[in-house]
N, C-alpha and C positions, 0 to 999 in steps of 0.2 A: 120808868123814870129813875133818875139817879139821886140817891140821898147823899148829900154832902160830898160832891165829887172830889176825887183825889187825882192830881195830875203829876206825871213823871216828867221832870225837866233834866235831861242829860247834859252835862257840861264836861268838856275835855279839860281837866285841871292841869294838863301839861302846857296848854295854850288856851286859856279860857276865852270863849266867845259868849259873853254873858248876855242874857235877854235885856233889851232896852228898858229903861225905867218906865216908860209909858205902858209897855207890855206887862211888866211886873205889876203895875198898878191895876191893870185890867184883870189880871189873874187873882187879885187879892181875895175875892169871895170864895176861891177854891182852895182846897188843901193841896200843898205842894210837897212832893218828894224830890229833893234835889240830889241827883245822881252825879257825883264827881267821879269820872273814870280816868285812869291814867293808862295810856296805851303801852303795852309791853311788846317789844319787837320779837319777831320769830327767832327761835334758837337762843333766846335770853331767858334765864330762869326768872320767873316773876319775883321771887324773894330777893334776888339781887337788885332789881329795879326798885322794889319797895324799900329796901334798906338805904338806897342811895337818894331816893326822892320823896319818901313818905312825908317828911316835914313840909317840904315845898308844896306837895299836893294838898296836905291838910290846910296850910295857910291859904291857898287859892280857893279851896272849898269854903272855908270860913268867910273869906271876903265876899264870895258870891252869896252865901247864905245871909250875910248881913244886909245885903241890898233888899232881899225879900223881907227880912225881919223888920227893917226900917219902914217898909210899906204896910206893916201890920198883917203879914201873911202867916197863916197856920202852916208851919214848916217842919219837915223832917229831912235829914241829910244822911247820905251813905257814901263811903269812899271805896272804890274798887280798883285794883290793878288787873288789867285784862288784856288778852291777845285778841279777843273777839268782842268788839263793841256791840255788834248786833245781838249776839247771844246774851250778853250781859244786860242789855236794855230789856230784852224779852223776859229774862229771868227775874230781874228786879221789879219790873212791872207786875209780874205775877205774884211775887213774894209780898209786895205791898198793896196788892189788889187795886192797882191804878185803873182809873176809868179812861184816861187819855194820856197821850205822850206828845210832848212838844218837840218839834224840829225848829231850833232857834234860827232866826234870820234878822235882817235889818228892819228896824221900825223907827222912823224919824218922828212921825206923829201917829196917833191912833184915833181915827174918827170913822173909818169905813171898814167893815168886816164882811168878807165873803164867806158864805156858808154853803158848802156843797152837800146836797142831800141825795141819797140814792136808795139805800136799803130801807124799806118801810119798817122793818123790825127795829132798826137802829135809829130811825128818824127822831124819836122822842128823847133818846139819850143825847143826841147831838143838840136838839132844841133845848133840853134842860141846861146844858152847859152854856149855850148862848143866852138863855134867859138870865142866868146868874151874872154873866159878864155884862149884859146890857143894863141890868138893874142898878149897878153901881157906876155906870159910865154913860156919857152922852155920845152914843154911837148910832150910825146908820148901818143897817144890815141888808145885804143882798142875798136872797135865797136863790140857789142855782140847782136845777133839777138835773143831776148827773146821770142821765139815763138815755138810751138810744130810742128816742121818741121823735115824732114829727113835731116841728115847732107849732105851738098853738093847739096841740091835741087836747081833747077833753080830759084825758087821763092826767097829762102833765099839769094842766091848769088846776084840776081838782086837788092834786097832790100839793102844789104850792099854795093854793088858797087855804087848804086845810092846815098847813104848817103856819101860815100867817095868822089865821083865826086862833090857833092854839096859843101862840105867843101873845096875841092881844088879850085873850081870856086870862092870861097870867098877869095882866096889868101893864103890858108894854104898849107903846104908842104905835098905832097903825101907820102914822106918817113917817116913822123911822124904819119901816120895813118895805123892801122892794123885792121883786123877783125877776129872774131871767130864765127863759127856756131855750135850750140849744136844739139844733137839729142833729139827727144821727150822724151826719157827715162832719159837723163842726163842733161836736161835743167837747173834744179834748182841747182844740184850739180856742174855743170860747172860754173854757175854764182858765186857760193860761192867760188869755187877754184880760179877763176880768180880775184875775189874781194880781196882775201887774198894776191895775188901777185901784186896788184896795190896799189897805195897810196890814192886813192880817187875814189868814185863811183858816177856817175850821172845816173839817170834813170827817165823815164816818169811815171807819175801817171797812174795807170792801170784802175782805175775807178774814177768817180767823188766822191769827199769827202775825205778830208785829214784824217778824223778819222780812216778809215780803212787802209790808204795807207802810211801815214808817221809814225804814232805811232805804227801801227801793221803791220802784214802781211810781204810782201817780204822786203821792206826797213829795217824794224826792224830786220828781220832775218839776213840780210846782216850785219847790225851794230852789233848785238849781237854775231854773229858767228865769225866775223873777227875783230871787233873793229874799222873798217874804218868809216870815215865820209861819209854820203850819202846825196846827193842833189837830191831832188825829184821835177821835173818840172811838174807843174800842167797843166791840160788841160785848154784850153781857155774857159772862162766863158761867158755865154750869157749876152746880154744887153750892 
């Protein structure tokens, strides 16, 4: 379980794509680290870009931070000028001991959340984040078993039923929790179809390392295909 989760929210302060207000409100129970990054072109000295645009970047970061603060969020912010957004995201997530990273996307309303569960070791970390989000919001949650199993298999049903029972034991309404089992052949397409019909997606990190999991691979595919915001819950780090 995660004690008082901390979420990293990266924002390009050269052209801010800020999270929607409904999403900011849903994340309010979580601690936020707002990473304002300013891209530095190749062959350009970072100090040159910083000297030219630092005040603009600070102003954009302050404006974004104010939206979270107005919602009553526990917030820290950090400004970075970087050539490598992925490496910077990974480094800051580690430095601030973040439990999850948000890939921002469009959210018009927030009533249905898709939760993709796969790794049994990471399952309860994902469910902990969902529990906190659901406690402060009137949401429906669809649990999706992202594993190559036959539809309706005993293992898949046991996994999803156990996740549902745990959430209910934490005080959440069983009537607000649904589940969906994919087949091995339709697992990825089912996830993308479900993501398109939900307002927000939460999934676990499939492998250690944010470089492959947040910026690329499945979370990025979900975001690029559907435009939805995706929150990736990281596996527990050693030490």
